[in-house]
N, C-alpha and C positions, 0 to 999 in steps of 0.2 A: 207340646211338641217334644217328640222323643229325640234326644241328642245321642250322638254316637258313643262318646267316651268321657268318663271322669277319672282322672288320675289324682289321687289325694294323699296327703301326709308325706310328701317327698321331703327329704332332708335338704336337697338342692334342686333348683331348676335353672339350668344354664341356658338362658335365653339368647345369649351371644350379643344381640343388639337390643337397644331400647327405643331408638328414635327413628326407625325406618331406614337406617343406613343400607345402601345397596352394595357397598364394597368398603373394606377397611384396608388401610395402607399405613406404612410408617409407624409412628408411635401408637396409632389407633389399634394396631395389631397386638399391642402388649397386654391389653386387658380385655377379658370377656365379661359381659354383663351376666351376673348371677343373682338370683333371688334365693336367699338362705332361709332355712327354718328359723323361726323366732320363738325360742323356748320350746314349748309344746305345740306351737302353731306352725304346722308344716306348710308346704306349698301345694296348690292344686292347679290343674289344667283342665279346661273344658274344651272338648272338640264337638262342634255342632253336627247336625244331620248331614251336611254337605262335606264333612271331613275337614273343615276349616277351624282354626283356633279362635274360640269365642272369648276366652278369658284365661289369664294367668295371674294368680294372686295367692295370698295366704289363705289357709283353710277357712278361717273364721269368716272372711269376706265372701268367699265362694259359697260356703255353707248357707250363709244368710241370703245371698242372692238367688241361689238355686235350690232352696229347701223344698220347693214343691215340684221340682223338675224330675223327669225320668231319663235314665240313660240305658243304652243297650249294654254297656259294659262299665263296671266300676273296678278300678285297680287300686289296691292299697300299696303305696310305695314307701311305707314307713322305713326310715333308715337308708333309703335308696336315693339315687340321683336320676334326673331326667335331662337329656340333652337333645338337640335337634337331630333328626335323621342325618346321617353322614352323606356327603355328596362326593362321588368319585369323578374327578375332572378329566380322565383320559383312560379309555379302555379299547381293546380290540377283542370283543367278546364273541364274534361270529366266525368260526373257522372249524375245519376238520384237519386232522393230521398233526398230532403232537410232536414235539421236537425234543423228547427226553434224551435221545442219543447225543444231541448237540451239547447238552449240559456237561457231559464228560469232556467234550472237546474244549469247551470254555474253561473248565477246571484245569485242563492241561495247558492252558495258555493261549488258545486260539482267539484271535480278535473277532469282533462282529463281522468285519468285511472278509476275513479269512474263512469263516463259516459260510458266509454268503457265496464266496467264490468256489467253495467245495461242493456246491449243490444244495446246501442247507439254507437256513434262514427263510426269508419271506417266500422265495420261489418254491420251496418244498411244500409249504402250507398252501400256496396258490394251487398247485396241482391237485392236492387232496380236496380242497374246497371247491374247485371247479367240478370235480367228479361227484361230490356229495349232493344228495337230493335236498330240496328245500325242507322236507320234513326231518331229515337227519340233522341238518344244521339247526333247526328249531329245537329239537330235543337236546342237543348239546348246549345251546344258549340257555334254555330253560333251567337246566341243572346248574349252570354257572351263576345265573342271576339269582336263583333261589339261595345259593350259598352266600352270595354277596349280601342278600337281604338279612340272612341270619347273623352276619358280621356287622349289621347296623347301617348298611348303605340303602338309602331309599330313593336316590336319584343318581343316575349314572349316564355319562357320555359314552357312546359306543359308535365305532366306525365300521364302514366297509373297508376294502383294501386288500383282500386276498382273492380278487378276481382278475383285476388289471385288464379286463375287457367288459363290454357292456352287459352281456347276459349274466355273468356271475356277480358283478357288482350290484346289478338290479336284484338278483336273487338274494343277496345278503341284505340289501335294504328292505326287501319284502319280509324277510325273516324278522328284522327289527320292528317293522311295522306291525306284524302279527303279535310280537311280544308286547308291544305297546297296548294292544287291545286286550290281551288275555292274561298278562302277568301283573301282579300288584306293584312291582318296582317300576319307577318312572324312568323313561329313556329319552335322552336328547341325541338325535341321530346326526352323524357326520359322514359325508361322502368323501372317501379317501382313495379314489381310483388312481391317484398319482402316488402310490405307496412304494412302488418299485418300478424298475424297467422290465417289462415282460420279455421272456426269451424271444429272440428273433427280431426285436425292435431296437432302434436307437432311442436315445432320450428325446430327440426332436420328434421322432415318429410317435413315441408314447405321449408326448405333450399334445400333438395334433389329435390323437385318438381321444384323449380325455376331453379336450375342448370341443371337438367337432363331431364326435360320435357318442361318447358316454353322457356328457352333460346334457345335450339336447334331448336324449331319450328320458333321462331322469327328470328334467324340467317338465316334459310333457306329462309324466306320471304325477308330478307334484301339482300341476295345474288341474288335473282331473280328480285330484283328491285321493289317489291311490297310495301316494307316498308323502310323508312329511319329512323333509330333510332340513336340518337347521344350519349346518356348517359345511364349508369346503375346507379340505385338508390336503397338504402336499408334504412329502418328505424331502425337504430342501437339504441336500447333503452332497458332498463330494462323491462323484461316481453315480449319483442318482439324478435328481433334478437340480439344475443350477439356479442362480438367482433370477435370471431373465425368464427361464421356463416356469419357475415357481410363480413369479409375478403374473405372467399371462394366465396361468391356470386359476390362481386366486381371483383375479379380476373377472374371469369368465364365470366363476362360481357366484361372485357378487351379482353379476348381471342376471344370473339364474335365480336370484332371490335368497342366497345363502350368506351367512356371516362368515368371517375368516377366523379359523381356529386351526393352526397348523403346527407341524414339527419343525423346530429350528434350533440350530447351534448344538446339535447333539454330539457329533463325533469330530467335527472340524469347525473352526470359525468361518462362517459364510456371509456375515452381515445380514442374515435373515431377520434378526431382531430389528435392525434399522428398517428393513423392507416392510416388516409387519407394522411397525409404527407408522411408516409413510402411508400404508394402506388402511390405517385405523383398524387393525386386527382386533377382534374381540379378545383373543387369547393366543399365546404362543407357548408350546410345550417343549420340555426338555431343558434347554439353555445351559447345558453343561459347559459349553465353550463360548458363552456370550462375552462380548467385549465391554469395556467401560462405556464406550460410545453407544453400544446397543442398550445397555442399562439406562443411560440418560434418555435415549430416544423413547424407550418403553414407558419410563416414568412420565415423560411429557405427553405421550399419546393416550395414556391410560390403559394400554393393552395389559392384560393380566398374564403373569407368568405361571404356567402350570408345571410344577416341579414333580419329578417322578423318582423318588429316592430308591425304590426297589430296583429300578432299572440300572442306576449307577452302581448299586450294590451287586446285582447279579452279573452284570457285564464288566464290572471293575473299571468303570469309566471315571473320569474326573468328576468330582461332585459339583452339582450346580451351586453357584455362589448365593445361597439363600440369604445370608446375612447382608451382603452387599446390596442385593436386590431390595430387601425390606428397608434397609437404612437409606437407600436412595429414593424411596417413595414408590417402588413398583408394588402393586398388589399381587401377593403370592397366593396361589392355590395349590392343592395337592391332588394327585391321582395315583392309582395303582399301576397304570400301564399294563394291566392284565393282557397277556398275549401268549402265543405258544413258546416264546423264548424267555418270558418273565412271568411265570405262573403264580401270580399273586392276586388273590381275590379280596384281600383284607385291607380295608382302609385303616383300622387301628394299627396294623403292622406298618403300613406306609407312614402313619403319623409317628410311630416309635422311631423308625429309621430317619425321619425328618429331624427329630429332636437329637438323636445320638450322632448321626453322621453329617447332617446339614447345619447343626448347631442352632436350630429353631427352638424357641421356648414352647412349653406345652400349650400355653394360651395361643401363641402364633399358629401352632399346628392345628388346633381345633378351629380357629377362624379360617385357616386355609382349607380345611376339610368340610366347611359348612357354608358360610355366607360367601366367601370368595370363590369357592368352587362353583357354587350356584351362579355367581356373577360371570364366571368364565363361559357359561352356557346361556347367558342372558335371562336367567331365571331367579335372580336374587330378590325381585319384588314379591315373589310368591313362595320362595323356599330359602332354607339356610339359617333360619332363626326361629325362636319360639315367640312370635309376636302376633297380636290379634289381627285376624284377617288372612294370615298366611296358611298354607297347607299344613295340616296337623301331623306331619311326619315327626315322630319322636322315638327315642330309644331310652328304655329304663335300665339303669345299671345297678347291679347288686353290689353296691359299694357305697361307703359314706361320703366319698368325694369323687368328682368326675375324673380327676387325673388318673385314677386307677385304669381307665381305658387305655392309656399310653404306658403307664408303669407296669401293668401286668402283661408282659409280652406273651402273646399266644394263649391267653386264658379266656378266650371269648365264650366258650360253651357255658362256663359258670358265670361269667361277668355280665353278659348281655342277657337280661331276663326277658325282655319284651321289646318288640319292634312294631310300632304302629305305622302302617302305610295304607 
């Protein structure tokens, strides 16, 4: 039988987990599982014909077991490291209408909501995305996802949310569905029709539209097999959707077959973390303004906190309390939050910012960008670590230790030698 890939002679294989853990939290985030080169006996990884990990062990063991086997590709990783494919836990990758002009406003001190009120922000992109064709949106998405893949991301969560009405939201979801079929990078899709209040509507009217117009049409397309949508999302925020409206939309999404993965506690404390915990949310993103009570509730419910350090950096927000979350037993994941206002496609950069600005260790950042980010999408049984039976997503680093991925800020072109997806 022809197998897909043999990587051999690696100096390190960072497997992340050894015992099939689906999520890591607290003290378990302090250490990543690593198989080190033993003298001249490096580490080998075998990917089978179905793209799954068949074996991870030292060279001598693999060479003996597979001495009569054929591989489509053999990579010599002498002196190099292998890590799992990175997982981006939060992106808005489908849109037209960049907001480069707003960056100058932000640098001059304008707040998120001041930009929004000046006609920028989400509603600016909404207008351009509504006007864009499906093919135009796909071309833009393809270029962005291809760049993410070169930066080591092999699984990405991506949302709709720049339509705010049924036709454009469905157009965005169809673009993501096409990308799932045609592009190598893997996508977990989130419906975010409650991303903002559309012009001409009140928050109550927008809530009713999401629940009674958008969701039923999307559910019909899901049932027919035309769309696969994993999550429901709401921007729970002062001046956008309040706690009650958020709860109603999230529950309607669950009734339509989606898991809860939503924006909470970004700009103002809203008690959305407590709400997410009450509703057994799979994940809650942002958490810059989370309370101690919210942290306790998330730790108890097992909801994963998806932190977005590039967002706090670009928007000059309060930093999410990563240390308090981890020390309190909340599983922390990372995402780029790639969107028109935070143009970050690089998970290694997000990891670097998490370490420097959020005071996470490098081990914690890698765990947050692999197994825990996969868990935030419900995919940690198949992704996020280099364990037998899992999808063979891996990244080969041109460095003697894996920590160079975080240490070498912005050096991806030289550092990331190969991405298997």
